[in-house]
N, C-alpha and C positions, 0 to 999 in steps of 0.2 A: 270816399269814392265807392261806387258801386262794384259789387262782385264781378259784374259783366265787363266793366271797364278794365279792371286789373287782369282778368283772365284774358281779354283781347290783346292787351299789351304783352303779356308773357307768351301767348300763343302766336305772336306776330299776326294778329288780326285774323286768326282762324287757320293759319298754316299748319299749326300744331294738331289740328283735328283731321288732317289728311288721313285717308283710310290706310294707306301703306306708306311706310318709311317717313313719318313726320320730321324726324331729326335730319334725315337727308334732304328733304325738301326745305326745311328751315335753314339749311347751309347754303342753299342756292342764291338767295337774294343778294348776299355780299359780292357774289361774282359780277354782278352789274357794275360795281365800282370800276373795274378794269376797263370799261367802256369810256371812262372820263378821260378828257385830255390830260396829258402828263402833268401839265402845270397845276391842275386842280385836283389830281388824284389824291395826293397825300393829305392836303388840308381837309377836303371834303370827307374823306374816308375816316380820318382821325376825329373830326368833329361828329360825324355819324356814330362812331364807335362810342365816344364818351357820352353823347346824348342818349344812345340806346341803354347804356349801363345806367346812367343816372335816372332815367325814366322807369326802367324795369327792375331794378334791384329791389326796391321796396315792394313792388308788385309780387316778385317771386317770394320775398319774405312773407308777405301776406298769405300767399297760397300755401306755403309751407306751415304757417302758423294754423291754417284751416285743417291741418291734418294730412295733407298730401305731402309725400316725400319724392321730390323730383319727378312729378308725373309726366307722362309722355307728351301731353299737350303743351308743355312749357318748352318752346324751342328757341327762345330768345338767347339762350346760352350757346347754342350751335351758331347763331348769327354772330355773336361775339367772338367765338373761337375761330371761325373761318375768316372773320374780318382781321383778326390778328395775324394770321397767315399772310393775307394780302399786303399788310403793312411792313413786311420785311423790307429793309432799305434796298436790298440787292434784287428784289423779287423780279424775275423775268416775266414780263406780262404777255407772253405769247400763249396761244390757245393750248398748246401742249403742256407748258408749266402750270397753267391755271388748273386744267383738268387733272393733271397728276397730283397737284397740291390738294385739290378737292377730294381725290381718291384716298390719298394718305390721311387726310383729316378724318375722313369717315372711318377708315380702318382704325386709327387710334381712338376715335370716339366710340366706336361699336365694341371693339375687343378689349379696350381699356388695359394696356399693359402696366406693369408696376412703374411708377407710383400712382398713375392715373386712377387705377382701381382703388386705391386707399382714399383718395379724395372723393370718389364717387360714393363710397360707402358711408360717408359722414352725412349728417343731417344739417340743413340750413341753407339759406340762400347763397352764402359765400361759397359753399362746396358745390352747389348747383352750377355755378359759374366757373369755379376753379378747375374742375376736371376738363372742361372744354377749353379753357385757357391754356392748360398744360398740353392737351391734345394739339392746340395750335402752336405751342412752342416746340413740341416734338416734330410736327409737321415741318415747321419752319427749318429746323436743324436738318431734318432729312432731305428736304428740297436743296437746301444750301450745299450739302455734301454731294448730292447727286449732280447739282448744277456745276460745282467746281470740278468734279470728276469728268463731267462731259466736256468742259472747257480744256482740261488737260488732255483727254483722249483726242480731241479735235486738233490740238497742237501737235501731238505725237504722230497722228495720222497724216498731217500736211506734209 
């Protein structure tokens, strides 16, 4: 496979070359999944996630073997992390919760609290994805806690 092809896959076909905030821009495409009808949301989103991982993992591995270490143009990992957030079984798909999830995912991905920072400091394709997967899990837990608290507060205030 030519270098151009594997860089296109890892950069989400050029999104990773955005002048400003390529990781943030790379996290936006998964948000389109929430527009799917409820019956199709989980199967299509899960199939897309697995397909993207299977197609891009080797590409990121190749980029890493070429001497790059998690370069900024590789944003497929942000796509994976944000998609994991959206696949939470309880995920409330209102615009408020989607945008709040996006904001928390970016916060966890940018600031990399422990142990995300430890995964990010390691080399290799596995770790390129692992820190974003963990940021997605942290985001999911945060949103779950906030959502449950909002439901309890709503019951108390009624």
